[in-house]
TORZAVEX-245133 format. One line per 8 residues: number of its first residue (from 1); their letters; for each residue x negated, y negated, z negated of N, C-alpha, C. Coordinates in steps of 0.1 Angstrom, whole numbers, plus 5000, padded with zeros to 4 digits. Layout:
! residues N
NUM	A	X,Y,Z,X,Y,Z,X,Y,Z ~ ...
***
This chain:
! residues 308
1	MNTALSPI	5078,5157,4792,5087,5151,4801,5096,5160,4806 ~ 5109,5153,4811,5118,5160,4815,5116,5160,4828 ~ 5119,5173,4836,5116,5174,4850,5128,5176,4858 ~ 5139,5178,4854,5152,5184,4859,5160,5170,4865 ~ 5162,5170,4875,5168,5160,4881,5184,5165,4879 ~ 5194,5152,4878,5206,5155,4876,5213,5163,4889 ~ 5223,5173,4887,5226,5180,4898,5240,5172,4903 ~ 5241,5160,4899,5252,5149,4904,5244,5142,4916
9	ASERRRVG	5232,5141,4918,5225,5134,4932,5226,5146,4942 ~ 5231,5140,4954,5230,5149,4964,5217,5153,4968 ~ 5215,5166,4976,5202,5171,4977,5193,5162,4986 ~ 5201,5152,4997,5193,5143,5007,5191,5131,4996 ~ 5196,5127,4985,5194,5114,4978,5184,5116,4967 ~ 5174,5127,4968,5165,5130,4959,5151,5126,4963 ~ 5142,5122,4955,5130,5120,4959,5119,5120,4950 ~ 5108,5125,4951,5096,5124,4941,5088,5112,4944
17	IVGVGNMG	5081,5105,4935,5071,5096,4942,5061,5097,4932 ~ 5047,5100,4939,5035,5103,4931,5030,5088,4934 ~ 5023,5082,4923,5017,5069,4924,5027,5058,4921 ~ 5029,5055,4908,5041,5043,4909,5031,5031,4902 ~ 5021,5027,4908,5016,5014,4905,5023,5001,4913 ~ 5016,4991,4916,5023,4979,4921,5036,4983,4933 ~ 5030,4988,4944,5038,4992,4954,5047,5006,4951 ~ 5044,5017,4946,5049,5028,4943,5061,5025,4933
25	GGIASNLL	5055,5017,4922,5066,5013,4912,5077,5004,4917 ~ 5074,4995,4926,5086,4989,4933,5094,4997,4942 ~ 5088,5006,4949,5095,5016,4958,5106,5021,4948 ~ 5099,5030,4937,5109,5035,4927,5121,5027,4922 ~ 5117,5014,4918,5129,5004,4915,5136,5003,4923 ~ 5134,5003,4937,5141,4997,4949,5153,5011,4952 ~ 5147,5021,4949,5154,5036,4949,5165,5037,4937 ~ 5162,5035,4928,5170,5036,4915,5182,5027,4915
33	ARGWAVQV	5178,5014,4919,5189,5004,4918,5197,5007,4930 ~ 5194,5018,4940,5205,5020,4952,5213,5035,4949 ~ 5207,5041,4937,5215,5051,4933,5209,5066,4933 ~ 5197,5064,4941,5188,5074,4943,5184,5080,4930 ~ 5181,5095,4930,5175,5104,4918,5161,5102,4920 ~ 5153,5097,4913,5140,5094,4915,5134,5102,4902 ~ 5120,5110,4906,5113,5114,4897,5098,5110,4900 ~ 5092,5110,4890,5079,5100,4892,5067,5107,4882
41	HDLDLIKV	5056,5105,4889,5043,5107,4881,5031,5098,4885 ~ 5023,5095,4873,5015,5087,4877,5002,5087,4865 ~ 4992,5085,4866,4980,5088,4855,4982,5076,4843 ~ 4992,5066,4849,4991,5057,4837,5005,5058,4832 ~ 5007,5062,4820,5021,5066,4812,5029,5054,4812 ~ 5021,5043,4808,5028,5032,4807,5039,5029,4817 ~ 5033,5031,4829,5043,5031,4842,5053,5037,4845 ~ 5049,5051,4839,5060,5061,4841,5071,5059,4829
49	DALRRGGA	5069,5055,4819,5077,5050,4811,5087,5040,4814 ~ 5079,5028,4819,5089,5020,4823,5099,5020,4834 ~ 5099,5031,4841,5106,5036,4851,5116,5048,4845 ~ 5111,5053,4835,5119,5063,4827,5131,5054,4821 ~ 5128,5042,4817,5139,5032,4811,5147,5027,4820 ~ 5145,5027,4833,5153,5025,4844,5162,5034,4848 ~ 5158,5049,4845,5167,5060,4851,5158,5073,4858 ~ 5144,5066,4858,5136,5078,4866,5134,5089,4855
57	IGCADAAA	5132,5101,4862,5127,5114,4856,5113,5112,4858 ~ 5103,5113,4847,5092,5111,4841,5084,5128,4843 ~ 5075,5131,4854,5070,5145,4855,5055,5143,4850 ~ 5050,5157,4846,5038,5157,4842,5025,5158,4850 ~ 5031,5162,4863,5022,5163,4873,5029,5163,4889 ~ 5019,5163,4900,5024,5163,4912,5035,5172,4917 ~ 5031,5186,4911,5040,5196,4915,5051,5194,4909 ~ 5053,5191,4897,5067,5188,4892,5074,5177,4898
65	TSANVPIT	5068,5169,4902,5074,5156,4908,5081,5160,4922 ~ 5074,5170,4928,5079,5173,4941,5090,5184,4941 ~ 5091,5190,4926,5102,5201,4925,5116,5193,4929 ~ 5123,5204,4933,5141,5201,4936,5142,5187,4944 ~ 5132,5185,4951,5131,5173,4959,5130,5176,4976 ~ 5135,5172,4987,5133,5174,4998,5121,5167,5005 ~ 5117,5156,4996,5105,5151,4999,5099,5140,4990 ~ 5085,5139,4992,5077,5132,4982,5069,5123,4988
73	IVCVVDAA	5069,5111,4980,5062,5100,4986,5052,5097,4981 ~ 5040,5097,4988,5027,5099,4982,5024,5083,4980 ~ 5019,5074,4973,5018,5061,4971,5003,5061,4962 ~ 4992,5065,4965,4980,5064,4958,4970,5053,4966 ~ 4957,5056,4963,4949,5041,4971,4943,5048,4983 ~ 4937,5060,4983,4928,5065,4992,4932,5080,4994 ~ 4922,5083,5007,4923,5096,5011,4919,5106,5000 ~ 4909,5102,4991,4906,5115,4983,4914,5115,4975
81	QCDDVLWG	4926,5106,4969,4933,5107,4962,4947,5113,4966 ~ 4948,5110,4979,4957,5118,4986,4955,5135,4989 ~ 4944,5136,4991,4937,5154,4991,4941,5158,4974 ~ 4939,5149,4965,4940,5156,4950,4956,5158,4947 ~ 4962,5147,4951,4977,5150,4950,4985,5160,4956 ~ 4980,5162,4971,4985,5172,4977,4979,5187,4973 ~ 4965,5188,4970,4962,5200,4970,4952,5204,4957 ~ 4952,5194,4949,4944,5199,4937,4953,5208,4929
89	ERGVHARP	4947,5212,4916,4955,5223,4908,4968,5222,4907 ~ 4971,5210,4903,4986,5209,4900,4995,5200,4910 ~ 4988,5201,4925,4991,5191,4934,5005,5197,4937 ~ 5010,5189,4949,5024,5191,4958,5022,5207,4961 ~ 5013,5212,4966,5012,5225,4972,5018,5236,4961 ~ 5017,5234,4947,5019,5240,4938,5033,5240,4931 ~ 5042,5230,4940,5056,5231,4938,5063,5243,4940 ~ 5075,5244,4931,5083,5258,4932,5085,5262,4945
97	GGLAGHTV	5083,5272,4950,5088,5277,4962,5078,5274,4975 ~ 5066,5266,4969,5055,5262,4981,5060,5252,4988 ~ 5050,5248,5000,5055,5235,5007,5065,5238,5019 ~ 5066,5249,5023,5074,5254,5034,5089,5246,5032 ~ 5092,5239,5044,5102,5229,5044,5106,5218,5039 ~ 5095,5214,5031,5091,5202,5022,5086,5192,5031 ~ 5088,5178,5028,5083,5167,5038,5073,5158,5028 ~ 5062,5152,5032,5054,5145,5025,5056,5131,5031
105	MLCPTIAP	5056,5123,5025,5056,5108,5031,5041,5102,5024 ~ 5033,5098,5037,5019,5092,5034,5020,5077,5032 ~ 5017,5071,5021,5021,5055,5021,5009,5047,5021 ~ 4996,5055,5016,4982,5045,5014,4977,5042,5028 ~ 4971,5032,5027,4963,5027,5038,4951,5036,5038 ~ 4949,5045,5049,4938,5055,5052,4934,5056,5064 ~ 4923,5061,5068,4916,5062,5083,4927,5070,5090 ~ 4926,5069,5101,4937,5076,5112,4934,5091,5113
113	EDVERLFA	4919,5091,5113,4915,5106,5113,4918,5114,5098 ~ 4921,5108,5087,4925,5115,5076,4939,5116,5075 ~ 4949,5108,5081,4960,5111,5084,4962,5124,5094 ~ 4954,5123,5106,4954,5139,5113,4952,5147,5106 ~ 4942,5148,5100,4938,5159,5088,4947,5162,5081 ~ 4957,5155,5073,4965,5160,5064,4978,5162,5072 ~ 4982,5156,5084,4992,5163,5090,4990,5179,5093 ~ 4979,5181,5099,4975,5193,5103,4977,5204,5093
121	RLSQVGAS	4970,5200,5080,4971,5210,5070,4983,5212,5066 ~ 4991,5202,5061,5004,5205,5063,5012,5213,5069 ~ 5011,5210,5083,5018,5216,5094,5015,5232,5092 ~ 5003,5234,5088,4998,5249,5089,5003,5256,5078 ~ 5011,5250,5067,5020,5257,5057,5035,5256,5058 ~ 5037,5249,5067,5053,5247,5070,5058,5233,5065 ~ 5050,5224,5062,5055,5213,5055,5054,5201,5068 ~ 5065,5191,5067,5063,5178,5078,5056,5169,5068
129	TIDAPMSG	5052,5159,5078,5047,5146,5070,5051,5135,5082 ~ 5052,5124,5073,5057,5110,5077,5048,5099,5074 ~ 5040,5095,5084,5028,5086,5080,5034,5071,5081 ~ 5036,5067,5069,5045,5054,5065,5036,5043,5059 ~ 5025,5040,5061,5017,5028,5055,5028,5015,5054 ~ 5025,5007,5045,5035,4997,5038,5028,4984,5037 ~ 5037,4972,5040,5030,4960,5037,5042,4952,5031 ~ 5035,4938,5024,5044,4929,5019,5045,4926,5005
137	GPQRAADG	5037,4936,4994,5037,4934,4978,5046,4939,4973 ~ 5045,4941,4960,5055,4945,4951,5067,4941,4951 ~ 5070,4929,4950,5084,4924,4950,5092,4929,4963 ~ 5084,4928,4973,5092,4933,4985,5095,4945,4986 ~ 5087,4954,4982,5089,4968,4976,5100,4971,4973 ~ 5101,4961,4960,5110,4964,4952,5128,4960,4954 ~ 5126,4949,4964,5140,4944,4971,5142,4951,4985 ~ 5134,4962,4989,5136,4969,4997,5132,4962,5016
145	TMSLMVAC	5124,4951,5011,5122,4941,5028,5108,4943,5030 ~ 5100,4951,5024,5087,4956,5029,5085,4958,5043 ~ 5075,4956,5046,5071,4961,5061,5069,4977,5060 ~ 5075,4989,5069,5071,5003,5069,5069,5006,5081 ~ 5057,5009,5082,5054,5014,5098,5052,5030,5099 ~ 5062,5035,5107,5068,5049,5104,5061,5055,5117 ~ 5054,5069,5116,5049,5077,5129,5053,5087,5124 ~ 5062,5097,5130,5064,5111,5126,5070,5119,5137
153	EASVRATH	5075,5131,5138,5081,5136,5146,5097,5134,5149 ~ 5102,5130,5158,5116,5125,5157,5128,5134,5149 ~ 5125,5146,5149,5134,5153,5140,5132,5149,5127 ~ 5120,5148,5122,5117,5145,5108,5121,5130,5105 ~ 5122,5124,5114,5125,5107,5112,5141,5110,5111 ~ 5149,5119,5119,5163,5115,5118,5164,5122,5104 ~ 5159,5134,5101,5163,5138,5089,5162,5130,5075 ~ 5151,5121,5075,5150,5113,5062,5153,5100,5067
161	GELINALS	5162,5096,5078,5164,5084,5081,5171,5075,5068 ~ 5182,5081,5062,5187,5074,5050,5175,5069,5039 ~ 5165,5076,5039,5157,5073,5028,5148,5061,5035 ~ 5142,5061,5045,5136,5055,5053,5141,5041,5053 ~ 5155,5039,5056,5163,5028,5059,5166,5021,5042 ~ 5165,5029,5033,5166,5024,5018,5154,5019,5013 ~ 5142,5021,5020,5130,5015,5017,5128,5005,5020 ~ 5132,5002,5032,5129,4990,5041,5140,4983,5050
169	SRVFDLGE	5142,4974,5050,5148,4967,5060,5142,4964,5072 ~ 5127,4966,5072,5119,4961,5082,5109,4974,5085 ~ 5117,4985,5094,5109,4995,5097,5106,4995,5111 ~ 5093,4999,5112,5088,4997,5127,5083,5013,5130 ~ 5090,5017,5140,5088,5031,5147,5078,5031,5155 ~ 5067,5039,5151,5060,5039,5161,5053,5052,5168 ~ 5062,5060,5172,5062,5072,5178,5059,5083,5170 ~ 5053,5093,5177,5053,5108,5170,5038,5111,5168
177	RAGNGARM	5028,5103,5175,5017,5105,5173,5011,5105,5157 ~ 5007,5115,5152,4999,5112,5138,4991,5101,5138 ~ 4989,5094,5127,4982,5084,5128,4982,5070,5131 ~ 4993,5067,5139,4998,5053,5145,5001,5045,5133 ~ 5007,5049,5123,5008,5042,5112,4998,5035,5105 ~ 4987,5047,5102,4976,5040,5100,4966,5032,5109 ~ 4968,5035,5120,4961,5023,5129,4970,5012,5129 ~ 4983,5008,5130,4989,4998,5129,4987,4991,5117
185	KLVNNLLA	4988,5000,5103,4984,4991,5092,4969,4985,5093 ~ 4960,4992,5098,4946,4988,5098,4946,4975,5104 ~ 4951,4975,5118,4953,4963,5128,4957,4949,5120 ~ 4971,4956,5111,4978,4944,5104,4969,4938,5090 ~ 4961,4947,5083,4954,4944,5070,4940,4937,5075 ~ 4933,4941,5088,4925,4933,5092,4926,4919,5096 ~ 4938,4917,5099,4940,4904,5104,4946,4896,5088 ~ 4953,4904,5081,4955,4898,5067,4941,4893,5062
193	GINLVGAA	4933,4901,5063,4920,4898,5055,4915,4886,5062 ~ 4912,4886,5075,4907,4874,5082,4916,4862,5078 ~ 4927,4864,5078,4938,4852,5074,4934,4845,5061 ~ 4935,4856,5053,4930,4852,5035,4916,4844,5034 ~ 4905,4854,5040,4892,4845,5039,4892,4832,5047 ~ 4899,4831,5060,4900,4816,5064,4907,4805,5055 ~ 4919,4812,5050,4926,4802,5041,4918,4797,5030 ~ 4909,4808,5024,4902,4802,5011,4889,4793,5017
201	EALALAQR	4885,4795,5028,4874,4791,5033,4878,4774,5035 ~ 4891,4772,5041,4896,4758,5043,4898,4752,5031 ~ 4906,4760,5021,4908,4753,5009,4895,4750,5001 ~ 4886,4757,5002,4871,4755,4996,4866,4738,5002 ~ 4865,4739,5014,4865,4729,5021,4870,4715,5016 ~ 4885,4718,5016,4893,4707,5010,4888,4700,4994 ~ 4886,4712,4990,4881,4710,4975,4870,4700,4975 ~ 4861,4706,4983,4846,4700,4986,4848,4685,4989
209	MGMDLTVV	4857,4682,4998,4858,4670,5002,4866,4658,4993 ~ 4871,4666,4983,4878,4658,4970,4894,4656,4975 ~ 4901,4667,4981,4912,4666,4984,4923,4672,4973 ~ 4936,4672,4974,4945,4674,4966,4951,4689,4970 ~ 4943,4700,4963,4949,4713,4973,4963,4714,4971 ~ 4970,4710,4962,4984,4713,4966,4990,4706,4978 ~ 4987,4694,4978,4990,4688,4992,4984,4693,5004 ~ 4973,4696,5005,4967,4704,5015,4974,4716,5019
217	LDVIEQSS	4980,4724,5009,4987,4736,5011,5002,4733,5018 ~ 5006,4723,5010,5018,4718,5017,5019,4713,5032 ~ 5007,4706,5035,5007,4704,5050,5003,4715,5058 ~ 4993,4723,5054,4992,4736,5060,5002,4745,5065 ~ 5010,4745,5053,5025,4755,5056,5035,4750,5066 ~ 5036,4738,5070,5043,4731,5079,5035,4729,5092 ~ 5021,4735,5093,5014,4733,5104,5007,4743,5113 ~ 4999,4741,5118,4992,4751,5128,4985,4763,5120
225	GQSWIGSD	4980,4760,5108,4970,4767,5099,4978,4776,5091 ~ 4990,4778,5090,4999,4787,5081,5000,4797,5082 ~ 4997,4807,5070,4996,4822,5072,5005,4826,5058 ~ 5011,4836,5061,5021,4839,5047,5008,4842,5036 ~ 5000,4852,5039,4988,4856,5028,4982,4843,5025 ~ 4978,4834,5034,4972,4822,5030,4981,4816,5018 ~ 4989,4812,5019,5002,4804,5011,5003,4813,4999 ~ 5006,4824,4999,5009,4834,4989,4996,4833,4977
233	RMRRAIDN	4985,4838,4985,4974,4836,4976,4968,4825,4970 ~ 4969,4815,4979,4957,4802,4975,4967,4793,4966 ~ 4984,4795,4967,4991,4790,4955,4987,4794,4942 ~ 4983,4805,4940,4977,4812,4929,4964,4806,4924 ~ 4957,4808,4936,4943,4806,4933,4940,4791,4928 ~ 4947,4783,4933,4944,4767,4931,4949,4765,4914 ~ 4957,4775,4911,4959,4775,4896,4950,4785,4887 ~ 4939,4787,4892,4933,4798,4886,4939,4810,4884
241	DYAPRAHA	4949,4815,4889,4956,4825,4887,4950,4837,4893 ~ 4942,4845,4886,4938,4859,4896,4942,4871,4890 ~ 4952,4872,4882,4960,4883,4875,4966,4891,4891 ~ 4959,4904,4890,4959,4912,4901,4974,4916,4906 ~ 4978,4913,4915,4990,4916,4923,4988,4926,4935 ~ 4975,4924,4941,4969,4932,4949,4952,4931,4949 ~ 4949,4941,4942,4933,4940,4939,4926,4937,4951 ~ 4915,4931,4945,4903,4928,4958,4899,4939,4963
249	TLLRKDTA	4897,4952,4954,4893,4964,4962,4900,4968,4974 ~ 4913,4965,4976,4922,4970,4985,4918,4966,4998 ~ 4919,4952,4997,4912,4946,5014,4897,4949,5016 ~ 4890,4950,5006,4876,4954,5008,4876,4969,5017 ~ 4884,4977,5008,4884,4991,5016,4891,4990,5029 ~ 4904,4983,5032,4912,4982,5043,4903,4976,5054 ~ 4896,4967,5054,4889,4956,5063,4877,4967,5066 ~ 4870,4975,5054,4859,4983,5064,4866,4993,5070
257	LAVQAGRA	4878,5001,5068,4885,5011,5074,4887,5006,5088 ~ 4892,4991,5089,4894,4988,5101,4882,4985,5114 ~ 4872,4979,5105,4857,4976,5113,4856,4994,5116 ~ 4855,5003,5109,4849,5016,5113,4861,5022,5124 ~ 4874,5020,5123,4882,5026,5133,4879,5016,5145 ~ 4876,5005,5145,4872,4995,5159,4862,5004,5165 ~ 4849,5005,5155,4835,5012,5161,4840,5025,5168 ~ 4849,5033,5164,4850,5046,5168,4855,5044,5181
265	AGFQGPLG	4865,5034,5182,4871,5033,5194,4863,5024,5207 ~ 4853,5023,5200,4841,5013,5211,4846,4998,5210 ~ 4850,4993,5199,4854,4980,5197,4847,4973,5186 ~ 4843,4960,5188,4835,4953,5178,4837,4938,5180 ~ 4844,4933,5172,4849,4917,5173,4842,4909,5166 ~ 4841,4897,5164,4830,4889,5158,4837,4884,5145 ~ 4847,4889,5137,4854,4883,5127,4857,4897,5115 ~ 4859,4907,5122,4862,4919,5110,4851,4922,5102
273	AATSEVFS	4838,4922,5107,4829,4927,5099,4824,4916,5088 ~ 4824,4904,5092,4824,4894,5083,4830,4892,5074 ~ 4844,4896,5076,4855,4890,5066,4851,4904,5056 ~ 4853,4916,5061,4848,4929,5050,4834,4926,5041 ~ 4828,4919,5046,4816,4914,5040,4819,4905,5027 ~ 4827,4898,5032,4832,4887,5019,4838,4896,5010 ~ 4846,4902,5013,4855,4911,5003,4843,4920,4993 ~ 4835,4925,4999,4823,4936,4993,4818,4924,4982
281	RVIEQGWA	4817,4911,4986,4808,4903,4977,4816,4898,4967 ~ 4827,4899,4968,4837,4897,4957,4838,4907,4946 ~ 4837,4921,4954,4833,4930,4944,4821,4933,4938 ~ 4811,4931,4944,4798,4929,4938,4795,4920,4925 ~ 4806,4906,4926,4804,4899,4916,4812,4906,4901 ~ 4816,4917,4906,4824,4923,4891,4839,4920,4890 ~ 4846,4914,4900,4856,4908,4904,4868,4921,4907 ~ 4862,4933,4907,4873,4945,4911,4887,4943,4910
289	DLDDAAVF	4887,4941,4897,4900,4939,4887,4909,4926,4891 ~ 4904,4917,4897,4909,4905,4901,4918,4907,4912 ~ 4929,4897,4916,4934,4895,4927,4927,4893,4939 ~ 4931,4897,4951,4922,4896,4964,4920,4880,4967 ~ 4930,4871,4958,4928,4857,4961,4914,4850,4954 ~ 4906,4862,4947,4892,4860,4944,4884,4855,4953 ~ 4886,4858,4966,4879,4851,4978,4878,4832,4979 ~ 4887,4830,4970,4886,4814,4969,4877,4811,4959
297	RLLTELSA	4876,4819,4949,4866,4817,4937,4852,4818,4942 ~ 4850,4830,4949,4839,4833,4956,4833,4819,4966 ~ 4841,4816,4974,4837,4807,4984,4836,4791,4976 ~ 4844,4787,4967,4842,4777,4960,4830,4776,4949 ~ 4826,4787,4945,4811,4788,4938,4801,4785,4950 ~ 4802,4791,4960,4792,4791,4969,4790,4778,4974 ~ 4801,4769,4975,4802,4757,4980,4793,4747,4969 ~ 4796,4752,4955,4791,4744,4945,4778,4746,4944
305	GVKP	4772,4755,4951,4756,4760,4949,4754,4771,4939 ~ 4766,4775,4933,4766,4784,4922,4760,4798,4927 ~ 4749,4805,4924,4743,4818,4930,4755,4829,4927 ~ 4760,4835,4938,4769,4845,4940,4764,4858,4934
***
């Protein structure tokens, strides 16, 4: 794979992205469309090749992806993958010239303590970190309208402001405290999970009562029961479309992390743990590769007396 960025691209408009799945791929497409020089790495070479056809530079590993760029966006799934991307044998730490002066943007949904740990370790070797979880789905990542929750030092925010603004028109600055982005994302995703399970339960009830689910959703969307995630997922679910846009494993992970963070802070509500358990049951059904809309499938089978 070619790992040399064009010298035409200005230094500040060069970026590496490790992990170009649904969200990372959308981010890469957005930046390419805006004229950024983008180099990418993913274990799935099909995804890398698709972006190469759009102008990205495909790289063999994280070290090469972070070479000759001021910032590397890490867009993987969990903290273990972040550790591997940063500190593995060919991780970002092995980039030419080392990590001093480099910036890492962390976009996965992980526990606040993991963000704090990564901030501290990167700081020890002279690197800066931006805590920047995202929300909104692949299409909004691709068109630059996803929500981006940013926590970092003010000087780092200023240095990379052009990139941050290119990534999203909906940037929320959450101060300099490491982990504030993660805290905000867990709060958001807990509510997203609660809303999704609630929407699936309501639609399963409507189906059990013999109602037209398309009409039910039409009414809900114009009434007090409306939620974005409910509308987005249930429109697909009633068409039996469970092709993964956001795998069910993600909200299982995120709701569990949110419940864990709440307990660490001395808080336990009535809905979070129950919601997390629903997503765990979806996974137990063997539906990890399905969209998180599969909660509707689970609840309709329960209501029909099918043993989950």
